[in-house]
PDB file of N, CA, C and O in Angstrom:
ATOM      1  N   UNK A   1       0.793  -1.256   0.172  1.00  0.00           N
ATOM      2  CA  UNK A   1      -0.101  -0.018   0.176  1.00  0.00           C
ATOM      3  C   UNK A   1       1.026   1.328  -0.024  1.00  0.00           C
ATOM      4  O   UNK A   1       2.129   1.402   0.517  1.00  0.00           O
ATOM      5  N   UNK A   2       0.463   2.257  -0.871  1.00  0.00           N
ATOM      6  CA  UNK A   2       1.426   3.409  -0.798  1.00  0.00           C
ATOM      7  C   UNK A   2       0.952   4.003   0.309  1.00  0.00           C
ATOM      8  O   UNK A   2      -0.211   3.928   0.705  1.00  0.00           O
ATOM      9  N   UNK A   3       1.970   4.686   0.894  1.00  0.00           N
ATOM     10  CA  UNK A   3       1.836   5.510   2.300  1.00  0.00           C
ATOM     11  C   UNK A   3       1.067   6.857   1.766  1.00  0.00           C
ATOM     12  O   UNK A   3       0.015   7.235   2.282  1.00  0.00           O
ATOM     13  N   UNK A   4       1.604   7.434   0.847  1.00  0.00           N
ATOM     14  CA  UNK A   4       1.118   8.798   0.539  1.00  0.00           C
ATOM     15  C   UNK A   4      -0.439   8.644   0.161  1.00  0.00           C
ATOM     16  O   UNK A   4      -1.212   9.221   0.926  1.00  0.00           O
ATOM     17  N   UNK A   5      -0.959   7.987  -0.847  1.00  0.00           N
ATOM     18  CA  UNK A   5      -2.138   7.928  -0.746  1.00  0.00           C
ATOM     19  C   UNK A   5      -2.929   7.086  -0.394  1.00  0.00           C
ATOM     20  O   UNK A   5      -4.099   7.232  -0.748  1.00  0.00           O
ATOM     21  N   UNK A   6      -2.489   5.726   0.561  1.00  0.00           N
ATOM     22  CA  UNK A   6      -3.135   4.919   1.053  1.00  0.00           C
ATOM     23  C   UNK A   6      -4.022   3.711   0.245  1.00  0.00           C
ATOM     24  O   UNK A   6      -4.783   2.884   0.746  1.00  0.00           O
ATOM     25  N   UNK A   7      -3.617   3.921  -1.328  1.00  0.00           N
ATOM     26  CA  UNK A   7      -4.309   3.025  -2.349  1.00  0.00           C
ATOM     27  C   UNK A   7      -2.991   1.967  -2.474  1.00  0.00           C
ATOM     28  O   UNK A   7      -1.815   2.301  -2.612  1.00  0.00           O
ATOM     29  N   UNK A   8      -3.520   0.631  -2.389  1.00  0.00           N
ATOM     30  CA  UNK A   8      -2.515  -0.247  -2.877  1.00  0.00           C
ATOM     31  C   UNK A   8      -1.602  -0.307  -4.237  1.00  0.00           C
ATOM     32  O   UNK A   8      -2.258  -0.365  -5.277  1.00  0.00           O
ATOM     33  N   UNK A   9      -0.583  -0.304  -4.331  1.00  0.00           N
ATOM     34  CA  UNK A   9      -0.038  -0.253  -5.399  1.00  0.00           C
ATOM     35  C   UNK A   9       0.288  -1.396  -6.714  1.00  0.00           C
ATOM     36  O   UNK A   9       0.851  -2.463  -6.468  1.00  0.00           O
ATOM     37  N   UNK A  10      -0.061  -1.092  -7.848  1.00  0.00           N
ATOM     38  CA  UNK A  10      -0.289  -2.471  -8.354  1.00  0.00           C
ATOM     39  C   UNK A  10       0.952  -3.348  -8.507  1.00  0.00           C
ATOM     40  O   UNK A  10       2.071  -2.898  -8.754  1.00  0.00           O
ATOM     41  N   UNK A  11       0.661  -4.624  -8.340  1.00  0.00           N
ATOM     42  CA  UNK A  11       2.074  -5.520  -8.075  1.00  0.00           C
ATOM     43  C   UNK A  11       3.025  -5.328  -9.213  1.00  0.00           C
ATOM     44  O   UNK A  11       2.713  -4.929 -10.335  1.00  0.00           O
ATOM     45  N   UNK A  12       4.159  -5.641  -8.820  1.00  0.00           N
ATOM     46  CA  UNK A  12       5.309  -5.681  -9.873  1.00  0.00           C
ATOM     47  C   UNK A  12       5.308  -6.754 -10.555  1.00  0.00           C
ATOM     48  O   UNK A  12       4.725  -7.780 -10.203  1.00  0.00           O
ATOM     49  N   UNK A  13       6.160  -6.578 -11.912  1.00  0.00           N
ATOM     50  CA  UNK A  13       6.317  -7.510 -12.847  1.00  0.00           C
ATOM     51  C   UNK A  13       7.735  -7.696 -13.259  1.00  0.00           C
ATOM     52  O   UNK A  13       8.537  -6.809 -12.968  1.00  0.00           O
ATOM     53  N   UNK A  14       8.068  -8.588 -13.803  1.00  0.00           N
ATOM     54  CA  UNK A  14       9.579  -8.906 -14.381  1.00  0.00           C
ATOM     55  C   UNK A  14       9.381  -7.413 -15.110  1.00  0.00           C
ATOM     56  O   UNK A  14      10.014  -6.491 -14.595  1.00  0.00           O
ATOM     57  N   UNK A  15       8.788  -7.196 -15.938  1.00  0.00           N
ATOM     58  CA  UNK A  15       9.168  -5.942 -16.804  1.00  0.00           C
ATOM     59  C   UNK A  15       9.444  -4.583 -16.234  1.00  0.00           C
ATOM     60  O   UNK A  15      10.022  -3.696 -16.862  1.00  0.00           O
ATOM     61  N   UNK A  16       8.964  -4.462 -14.914  1.00  0.00           N
ATOM     62  CA  UNK A  16       9.148  -3.313 -14.040  1.00  0.00           C
ATOM     63  C   UNK A  16      10.603  -3.597 -13.434  1.00  0.00           C
ATOM     64  O   UNK A  16      10.845  -2.990 -12.391  1.00  0.00           O
ATOM     65  N   UNK A  17      11.519  -4.363 -13.896  1.00  0.00           N
ATOM     66  CA  UNK A  17      12.828  -4.551 -13.556  1.00  0.00           C
ATOM     67  C   UNK A  17      13.738  -4.795 -15.169  1.00  0.00           C
ATOM     68  O   UNK A  17      14.607  -5.621 -15.450  1.00  0.00           O
ATOM     69  N   UNK A  18      13.272  -3.994 -15.786  1.00  0.00           N
ATOM     70  CA  UNK A  18      13.907  -4.398 -17.463  1.00  0.00           C
ATOM     71  C   UNK A  18      14.092  -2.839 -17.506  1.00  0.00           C
ATOM     72  O   UNK A  18      13.663  -1.995 -16.719  1.00  0.00           O
ATOM     73  N   UNK A  19      14.883  -2.679 -18.694  1.00  0.00           N
ATOM     74  CA  UNK A  19      15.344  -1.356 -19.281  1.00  0.00           C
ATOM     75  C   UNK A  19      15.370  -1.585 -20.946  1.00  0.00           C
ATOM     76  O   UNK A  19      15.490  -2.687 -21.481  1.00  0.00           O
ATOM     77  N   UNK A  20      15.257  -0.554 -21.509  1.00  0.00           N
ATOM     78  CA  UNK A  20      15.373  -0.721 -22.899  1.00  0.00           C
ATOM     79  C   UNK A  20      16.891  -0.665 -23.415  1.00  0.00           C
ATOM     80  O   UNK A  20      17.126  -0.624 -24.623  1.00  0.00           O
ATOM     81  N   UNK A  21      17.980  -0.665 -22.389  1.00  0.00           N
ATOM     82  CA  UNK A  21      19.575  -0.641 -22.652  1.00  0.00           C
ATOM     83  C   UNK A  21      19.797  -2.026 -23.151  1.00  0.00           C
ATOM     84  O   UNK A  21      19.279  -3.057 -22.721  1.00  0.00           O
ATOM     85  N   UNK A  22      20.607  -1.896 -24.079  1.00  0.00           N
ATOM     86  CA  UNK A  22      21.176  -2.963 -24.984  1.00  0.00           C
ATOM     87  C   UNK A  22      22.042  -3.557 -23.940  1.00  0.00           C
ATOM     88  O   UNK A  22      22.852  -2.939 -23.249  1.00  0.00           O
ATOM     89  N   UNK A  23      21.748  -4.985 -23.898  1.00  0.00           N
ATOM     90  CA  UNK A  23      22.775  -6.065 -23.062  1.00  0.00           C
ATOM     91  C   UNK A  23      23.826  -6.656 -24.026  1.00  0.00           C
ATOM     92  O   UNK A  23      23.645  -7.503 -24.900  1.00  0.00           O
ATOM     93  N   UNK A  24      25.075  -5.962 -23.639  1.00  0.00           N
ATOM     94  CA  UNK A  24      26.103  -6.419 -24.363  1.00  0.00           C
ATOM     95  C   UNK A  24      27.348  -7.350 -23.713  1.00  0.00           C
ATOM     96  O   UNK A  24      28.521  -7.008 -23.859  1.00  0.00           O
ATOM     97  N   UNK A  25      27.040  -8.306 -23.136  1.00  0.00           N
ATOM     98  CA  UNK A  25      27.914  -9.365 -22.291  1.00  0.00           C
ATOM     99  C   UNK A  25      28.465 -10.185 -23.431  1.00  0.00           C
ATOM    100  O   UNK A  25      27.965  -9.991 -24.539  1.00  0.00           O
ATOM    101  N   UNK A  26      29.591 -11.222 -23.287  1.00  0.00           N
ATOM    102  CA  UNK A  26      30.021 -12.133 -23.834  1.00  0.00           C
ATOM    103  C   UNK A  26      28.731 -13.168 -24.033  1.00  0.00           C
ATOM    104  O   UNK A  26      27.856 -13.474 -23.223  1.00  0.00           O
ATOM    105  N   UNK A  27      28.944 -13.606 -25.453  1.00  0.00           N
ATOM    106  CA  UNK A  27      28.040 -14.716 -25.520  1.00  0.00           C
ATOM    107  C   UNK A  27      28.525 -16.153 -24.654  1.00  0.00           C
ATOM    108  O   UNK A  27      29.623 -16.710 -24.660  1.00  0.00           O
ATOM    109  N   UNK A  28      27.283 -16.507 -23.929  1.00  0.00           N
ATOM    110  CA  UNK A  28      27.543 -17.505 -23.111  1.00  0.00           C
ATOM    111  C   UNK A  28      27.834 -17.095 -21.595  1.00  0.00           C
ATOM    112  O   UNK A  28      27.908 -18.017 -20.783  1.00  0.00           O
ATOM    113  N   UNK A  29      27.999 -15.821 -21.164  1.00  0.00           N
ATOM    114  CA  UNK A  29      28.259 -15.250 -20.270  1.00  0.00           C
ATOM    115  C   UNK A  29      27.365 -15.692 -19.318  1.00  0.00           C
ATOM    116  O   UNK A  29      26.325 -16.108 -19.828  1.00  0.00           O
ATOM    117  N   UNK A  30      27.404 -15.753 -18.050  1.00  0.00           N
ATOM    118  CA  UNK A  30      26.358 -15.975 -16.764  1.00  0.00           C
ATOM    119  C   UNK A  30      26.023 -15.047 -16.449  1.00  0.00           C
ATOM    120  O   UNK A  30      25.085 -15.201 -15.668  1.00  0.00           O
ATOM    121  N   UNK A  31      26.352 -13.633 -16.673  1.00  0.00           N
ATOM    122  CA  UNK A  31      25.621 -12.604 -16.172  1.00  0.00           C
ATOM    123  C   UNK A  31      24.536 -12.681 -17.014  1.00  0.00           C
ATOM    124  O   UNK A  31      23.582 -12.193 -16.409  1.00  0.00           O
ATOM    125  N   UNK A  32      24.154 -13.111 -18.287  1.00  0.00           N
ATOM    126  CA  UNK A  32      22.542 -13.040 -18.831  1.00  0.00           C
ATOM    127  C   UNK A  32      21.746 -13.974 -17.614  1.00  0.00           C
ATOM    128  O   UNK A  32      20.697 -13.558 -17.122  1.00  0.00           O
ATOM    129  N   UNK A  33      22.281 -15.113 -17.242  1.00  0.00           N
ATOM    130  CA  UNK A  33      21.261 -16.017 -16.451  1.00  0.00           C
ATOM    131  C   UNK A  33      21.114 -15.350 -14.974  1.00  0.00           C
ATOM    132  O   UNK A  33      20.063 -15.447 -14.341  1.00  0.00           O
ATOM    133  N   UNK A  34      22.222 -14.684 -14.495  1.00  0.00           N
ATOM    134  CA  UNK A  34      21.948 -13.907 -13.415  1.00  0.00           C
ATOM    135  C   UNK A  34      21.198 -12.644 -13.368  1.00  0.00           C
ATOM    136  O   UNK A  34      20.714 -12.052 -12.403  1.00  0.00           O
ATOM    137  N   UNK A  35      21.207 -12.372 -14.572  1.00  0.00           N
ATOM    138  CA  UNK A  35      20.069 -10.967 -14.841  1.00  0.00           C
ATOM    139  C   UNK A  35      18.644 -11.367 -14.950  1.00  0.00           C
ATOM    140  O   UNK A  35      17.728 -10.641 -14.562  1.00  0.00           O
ATOM    141  N   UNK A  36      18.426 -12.862 -15.634  1.00  0.00           N
ATOM    142  CA  UNK A  36      16.981 -13.116 -15.898  1.00  0.00           C
ATOM    143  C   UNK A  36      16.559 -13.417 -14.663  1.00  0.00           C
ATOM    144  O   UNK A  36      15.377 -13.106 -14.520  1.00  0.00           O
ATOM    145  N   UNK A  37      17.193 -14.040 -13.431  1.00  0.00           N
ATOM    146  CA  UNK A  37      16.817 -14.826 -12.545  1.00  0.00           C
ATOM    147  C   UNK A  37      16.340 -13.667 -11.403  1.00  0.00           C
ATOM    148  O   UNK A  37      15.437 -13.754 -10.570  1.00  0.00           O
ATOM    149  N   UNK A  38      17.200 -12.639 -11.648  1.00  0.00           N
ATOM    150  CA  UNK A  38      17.113 -11.587 -10.688  1.00  0.00           C
ATOM    151  C   UNK A  38      15.696 -10.607 -11.338  1.00  0.00           C
ATOM    152  O   UNK A  38      14.945 -10.099 -10.506  1.00  0.00           O
ATOM    153  N   UNK A  39      15.499 -10.461 -12.397  1.00  0.00           N
ATOM    154  CA  UNK A  39      14.353 -10.356 -12.864  1.00  0.00           C
ATOM    155  C   UNK A  39      13.080 -10.681 -12.389  1.00  0.00           C
ATOM    156  O   UNK A  39      12.151  -9.948 -12.051  1.00  0.00           O
ATOM    157  N   UNK A  40      13.183 -11.850 -12.417  1.00  0.00           N
ATOM    158  CA  UNK A  40      12.056 -12.787 -12.167  1.00  0.00           C
ATOM    159  C   UNK A  40      11.966 -12.932 -10.699  1.00  0.00           C
ATOM    160  O   UNK A  40      10.923 -13.439 -10.288  1.00  0.00           O
ATOM    161  N   UNK A  41      12.799 -12.608  -9.886  1.00  0.00           N
ATOM    162  CA  UNK A  41      12.707 -12.703  -8.521  1.00  0.00           C
ATOM    163  C   UNK A  41      12.398 -11.682  -7.646  1.00  0.00           C
ATOM    164  O   UNK A  41      12.050 -11.915  -6.488  1.00  0.00           O
ATOM    165  N   UNK A  42      12.516 -10.327  -8.205  1.00  0.00           N
ATOM    166  CA  UNK A  42      12.594  -9.281  -7.462  1.00  0.00           C
ATOM    167  C   UNK A  42      10.880  -9.032  -7.378  1.00  0.00           C
ATOM    168  O   UNK A  42      10.406  -8.764  -6.275  1.00  0.00           O
ATOM    169  N   UNK A  43      10.000  -9.126  -8.546  1.00  0.00           N
ATOM    170  CA  UNK A  43       8.604  -8.686  -8.285  1.00  0.00           C
ATOM    171  C   UNK A  43       7.947  -9.898  -7.083  1.00  0.00           C
ATOM    172  O   UNK A  43       6.928  -9.616  -6.451  1.00  0.00           O
ATOM    173  N   UNK A  44       8.557 -11.030  -6.911  1.00  0.00           N
ATOM    174  CA  UNK A  44       7.987 -12.023  -5.647  1.00  0.00           C
ATOM    175  C   UNK A  44       8.350 -11.360  -4.542  1.00  0.00           C
ATOM    176  O   UNK A  44       7.538 -11.142  -3.643  1.00  0.00           O
ATOM    177  N   UNK A  45       9.593 -10.972  -4.487  1.00  0.00           N
ATOM    178  CA  UNK A  45       9.603 -10.455  -2.933  1.00  0.00           C
ATOM    179  C   UNK A  45       8.782  -9.334  -2.281  1.00  0.00           C
ATOM    180  O   UNK A  45       8.841  -9.060  -1.082  1.00  0.00           O
ATOM    181  N   UNK A  46       8.029  -8.727  -3.165  1.00  0.00           N
ATOM    182  CA  UNK A  46       7.313  -7.782  -2.797  1.00  0.00           C
ATOM    183  C   UNK A  46       7.888  -6.558  -2.165  1.00  0.00           C
ATOM    184  O   UNK A  46       7.150  -5.842  -1.488  1.00  0.00           O
ATOM    185  N   UNK A  47       8.932  -6.312  -2.304  1.00  0.00           N
ATOM    186  CA  UNK A  47       9.665  -4.733  -1.913  1.00  0.00           C
ATOM    187  C   UNK A  47       9.259  -3.816  -3.156  1.00  0.00           C
ATOM    188  O   UNK A  47       9.236  -4.160  -4.338  1.00  0.00           O
ATOM    189  N   UNK A  48       8.939  -2.545  -2.603  1.00  0.00           N
ATOM    190  CA  UNK A  48       8.918  -1.525  -3.967  1.00  0.00           C
ATOM    191  C   UNK A  48      10.222  -1.157  -4.510  1.00  0.00           C
ATOM    192  O   UNK A  48      11.301  -1.155  -3.916  1.00  0.00           O
ATOM    193  N   UNK A  49      10.019  -0.902  -5.500  1.00  0.00           N
ATOM    194  CA  UNK A  49      11.056  -0.252  -6.162  1.00  0.00           C
ATOM    195  C   UNK A  49      11.984   0.670  -5.547  1.00  0.00           C
ATOM    196  O   UNK A  49      13.199   0.511  -5.655  1.00  0.00           O
ATOM    197  N   UNK A  50      11.539   1.490  -4.998  1.00  0.00           N
ATOM    198  CA  UNK A  50      12.238   2.848  -4.332  1.00  0.00           C
ATOM    199  C   UNK A  50      12.732   2.380  -3.278  1.00  0.00           C
ATOM    200  O   UNK A  50      13.558   3.127  -2.753  1.00  0.00           O
ATOM    201  N   UNK A  51      12.458   1.019  -2.550  1.00  0.00           N
ATOM    202  CA  UNK A  51      13.419   0.554  -1.340  1.00  0.00           C
ATOM    203  C   UNK A  51      14.400  -0.637  -1.546  1.00  0.00           C
ATOM    204  O   UNK A  51      14.915  -1.292  -0.640  1.00  0.00           O
ATOM    205  N   UNK A  52      14.597  -0.832  -3.034  1.00  0.00           N
ATOM    206  CA  UNK A  52      15.670  -1.896  -3.459  1.00  0.00           C
ATOM    207  C   UNK A  52      17.077  -1.022  -3.839  1.00  0.00           C
ATOM    208  O   UNK A  52      17.078   0.041  -4.461  1.00  0.00           O
ATOM    209  N   UNK A  53      18.039  -1.589  -3.416  1.00  0.00           N
ATOM    210  CA  UNK A  53      19.405  -1.200  -3.816  1.00  0.00           C
ATOM    211  C   UNK A  53      20.003  -2.071  -4.277  1.00  0.00           C
ATOM    212  O   UNK A  53      19.953  -3.142  -3.673  1.00  0.00           O
ATOM    213  N   UNK A  54      20.760  -1.991  -5.444  1.00  0.00           N
ATOM    214  CA  UNK A  54      21.640  -2.980  -6.136  1.00  0.00           C
ATOM    215  C   UNK A  54      23.283  -2.740  -6.289  1.00  0.00           C
ATOM    216  O   UNK A  54      23.821  -1.822  -6.908  1.00  0.00           O
ATOM    217  N   UNK A  55      23.721  -3.471  -5.791  1.00  0.00           N
ATOM    218  CA  UNK A  55      25.504  -3.125  -5.633  1.00  0.00           C
ATOM    219  C   UNK A  55      26.063  -4.156  -6.285  1.00  0.00           C
ATOM    220  O   UNK A  55      25.855  -5.352  -6.082  1.00  0.00           O
ATOM    221  N   UNK A  56      26.967  -3.534  -7.283  1.00  0.00           N
ATOM    222  CA  UNK A  56      27.177  -4.411  -8.395  1.00  0.00           C
ATOM    223  C   UNK A  56      29.241  -4.094  -8.223  1.00  0.00           C
ATOM    224  O   UNK A  56      29.564  -2.993  -7.777  1.00  0.00           O
ATOM    225  N   UNK A  57      30.109  -4.856  -8.507  1.00  0.00           N
ATOM    226  CA  UNK A  57      31.292  -4.691  -8.589  1.00  0.00           C
ATOM    227  C   UNK A  57      31.938  -4.098  -9.749  1.00  0.00           C
ATOM    228  O   UNK A  57      31.309  -3.278 -10.417  1.00  0.00           O
ATOM    229  N   UNK A  58      32.872  -4.353  -9.993  1.00  0.00           N
ATOM    230  CA  UNK A  58      33.578  -3.841 -11.284  1.00  0.00           C
ATOM    231  C   UNK A  58      33.703  -4.809 -12.433  1.00  0.00           C
ATOM    232  O   UNK A  58      33.543  -6.008 -12.206  1.00  0.00           O
ATOM    233  N   UNK A  59      33.909  -4.487 -13.350  1.00  0.00           N
ATOM    234  CA  UNK A  59      34.010  -5.223 -14.857  1.00  0.00           C
ATOM    235  C   UNK A  59      32.520  -5.325 -15.552  1.00  0.00           C
ATOM    236  O   UNK A  59      31.831  -4.312 -15.430  1.00  0.00           O
ATOM    237  N   UNK A  60      31.981  -6.362 -16.222  1.00  0.00           N
ATOM    238  CA  UNK A  60      30.849  -6.514 -16.720  1.00  0.00           C
ATOM    239  C   UNK A  60      29.918  -6.938 -16.064  1.00  0.00           C
ATOM    240  O   UNK A  60      28.814  -6.953 -16.609  1.00  0.00           O
ATOM    241  N   UNK A  61      30.037  -7.370 -14.828  1.00  0.00           N
ATOM    242  CA  UNK A  61      28.913  -7.574 -13.837  1.00  0.00           C
ATOM    243  C   UNK A  61      28.411  -6.287 -13.224  1.00  0.00           C
ATOM    244  O   UNK A  61      27.353  -6.279 -12.595  1.00  0.00           O
ATOM    245  N   UNK A  62      29.177  -5.148 -13.397  1.00  0.00           N
ATOM    246  CA  UNK A  62      28.927  -3.887 -12.914  1.00  0.00           C
ATOM    247  C   UNK A  62      27.955  -3.084 -13.496  1.00  0.00           C
ATOM    248  O   UNK A  62      27.677  -1.979 -13.030  1.00  0.00           O
ATOM    249  N   UNK A  63      27.297  -3.657 -14.696  1.00  0.00           N
ATOM    250  CA  UNK A  63      26.335  -3.256 -15.673  1.00  0.00           C
ATOM    251  C   UNK A  63      25.030  -3.713 -15.108  1.00  0.00           C
ATOM    252  O   UNK A  63      24.016  -3.187 -15.568  1.00  0.00           O
ATOM    253  N   UNK A  64      24.900  -4.736 -14.055  1.00  0.00           N
ATOM    254  CA  UNK A  64      23.761  -5.417 -13.599  1.00  0.00           C
ATOM    255  C   UNK A  64      22.798  -4.287 -13.175  1.00  0.00           C
ATOM    256  O   UNK A  64      21.601  -4.392 -13.443  1.00  0.00           O
ATOM    257  N   UNK A  65      23.304  -3.158 -12.493  1.00  0.00           N
ATOM    258  CA  UNK A  65      22.056  -2.297 -11.989  1.00  0.00           C
ATOM    259  C   UNK A  65      21.578  -1.483 -13.345  1.00  0.00           C
ATOM    260  O   UNK A  65      20.432  -1.039 -13.285  1.00  0.00           O
ATOM    261  N   UNK A  66      22.223  -1.266 -14.406  1.00  0.00           N
ATOM    262  CA  UNK A  66      21.707  -0.455 -15.651  1.00  0.00           C
ATOM    263  C   UNK A  66      20.651  -1.573 -16.526  1.00  0.00           C
ATOM    264  O   UNK A  66      19.870  -1.202 -17.403  1.00  0.00           O
ATOM    265  N   UNK A  67      20.804  -2.842 -16.125  1.00  0.00           N
ATOM    266  CA  UNK A  67      19.761  -3.537 -16.825  1.00  0.00           C
ATOM    267  C   UNK A  67      18.548  -3.795 -16.216  1.00  0.00           C
ATOM    268  O   UNK A  67      17.511  -4.141 -16.782  1.00  0.00           O
ATOM    269  N   UNK A  68      18.747  -3.588 -14.883  1.00  0.00           N
ATOM    270  CA  UNK A  68      17.311  -3.701 -14.017  1.00  0.00           C
ATOM    271  C   UNK A  68      16.437  -2.559 -14.130  1.00  0.00           C
ATOM    272  O   UNK A  68      15.232  -2.754 -14.290  1.00  0.00           O
ATOM    273  N   UNK A  69      16.918  -1.356 -14.063  1.00  0.00           N
ATOM    274  CA  UNK A  69      16.318  -0.327 -14.414  1.00  0.00           C
ATOM    275  C   UNK A  69      16.986   0.950 -14.774  1.00  0.00           C
ATOM    276  O   UNK A  69      18.210   0.967 -14.904  1.00  0.00           O
ATOM    277  N   UNK A  70      16.345   1.908 -14.927  1.00  0.00           N
ATOM    278  CA  UNK A  70      17.579   3.124 -15.115  1.00  0.00           C
ATOM    279  C   UNK A  70      17.726   4.111 -14.181  1.00  0.00           C
ATOM    280  O   UNK A  70      18.133   5.203 -14.578  1.00  0.00           O
ATOM    281  N   UNK A  71      17.443   3.931 -12.855  1.00  0.00           N
ATOM    282  CA  UNK A  71      17.228   4.505 -11.534  1.00  0.00           C
ATOM    283  C   UNK A  71      18.689   4.170 -10.981  1.00  0.00           C
ATOM    284  O   UNK A  71      19.041   3.018 -10.728  1.00  0.00           O
ATOM    285  N   UNK A  72      19.457   5.226 -10.828  1.00  0.00           N
ATOM    286  CA  UNK A  72      20.893   4.931 -10.197  1.00  0.00           C
ATOM    287  C   UNK A  72      22.134   5.588 -10.659  1.00  0.00           C
ATOM    288  O   UNK A  72      22.177   6.058 -11.796  1.00  0.00           O
ATOM    289  N   UNK A  73      22.936   5.641 -10.026  1.00  0.00           N
ATOM    290  CA  UNK A  73      24.198   6.020 -10.290  1.00  0.00           C
ATOM    291  C   UNK A  73      24.591   6.173 -11.880  1.00  0.00           C
ATOM    292  O   UNK A  73      24.645   5.149 -12.562  1.00  0.00           O
ATOM    293  N   UNK A  74      24.810   7.195 -12.348  1.00  0.00           N
ATOM    294  CA  UNK A  74      25.195   7.365 -13.958  1.00  0.00           C
ATOM    295  C   UNK A  74      24.438   7.097 -14.732  1.00  0.00           C
ATOM    296  O   UNK A  74      24.951   6.921 -15.837  1.00  0.00           O
ATOM    297  N   UNK A  75      23.007   6.922 -14.682  1.00  0.00           N
ATOM    298  CA  UNK A  75      21.844   6.417 -15.579  1.00  0.00           C
ATOM    299  C   UNK A  75      20.995   7.836 -15.452  1.00  0.00           C
ATOM    300  O   UNK A  75      20.768   8.521 -14.455  1.00  0.00           O
ATOM    301  N   UNK A  76      20.620   8.014 -16.814  1.00  0.00           N
ATOM    302  CA  UNK A  76      19.838   9.047 -16.989  1.00  0.00           C
ATOM    303  C   UNK A  76      18.237   8.302 -16.448  1.00  0.00           C
ATOM    304  O   UNK A  76      17.950   7.114 -16.599  1.00  0.00           O
ATOM    305  N   UNK A  77      17.425   9.271 -15.857  1.00  0.00           N
ATOM    306  CA  UNK A  77      16.518   9.410 -15.218  1.00  0.00           C
ATOM    307  C   UNK A  77      15.090  10.012 -16.210  1.00  0.00           C
ATOM    308  O   UNK A  77      14.005  10.220 -15.667  1.00  0.00           O
TER     309      UNK A  77
END
C-alpha cells in the first residue's frame, strides 16, 4: 500500500525490472542468467522498487544495475 495515497500499488512484474538498454555481455556469459533470475525474483519478494538497492562490482557484472532499471548512479532518469 502506498503511504502517500493509502491506495495499494499495482503488483510489480519482471518488466518493471527491465530497461531498453542493450545488453552487451559476451555470448555464453553467466551474467545473462543472473540478470534473468534477478528480474524474475524481484517482483516476488514484494519490496517496492524505491526500497531496493543493487550494488555491483567492477567489470561486466557492474552493468547489472543498468539492466534492471534506469534509476541509479550514472543513469539517465
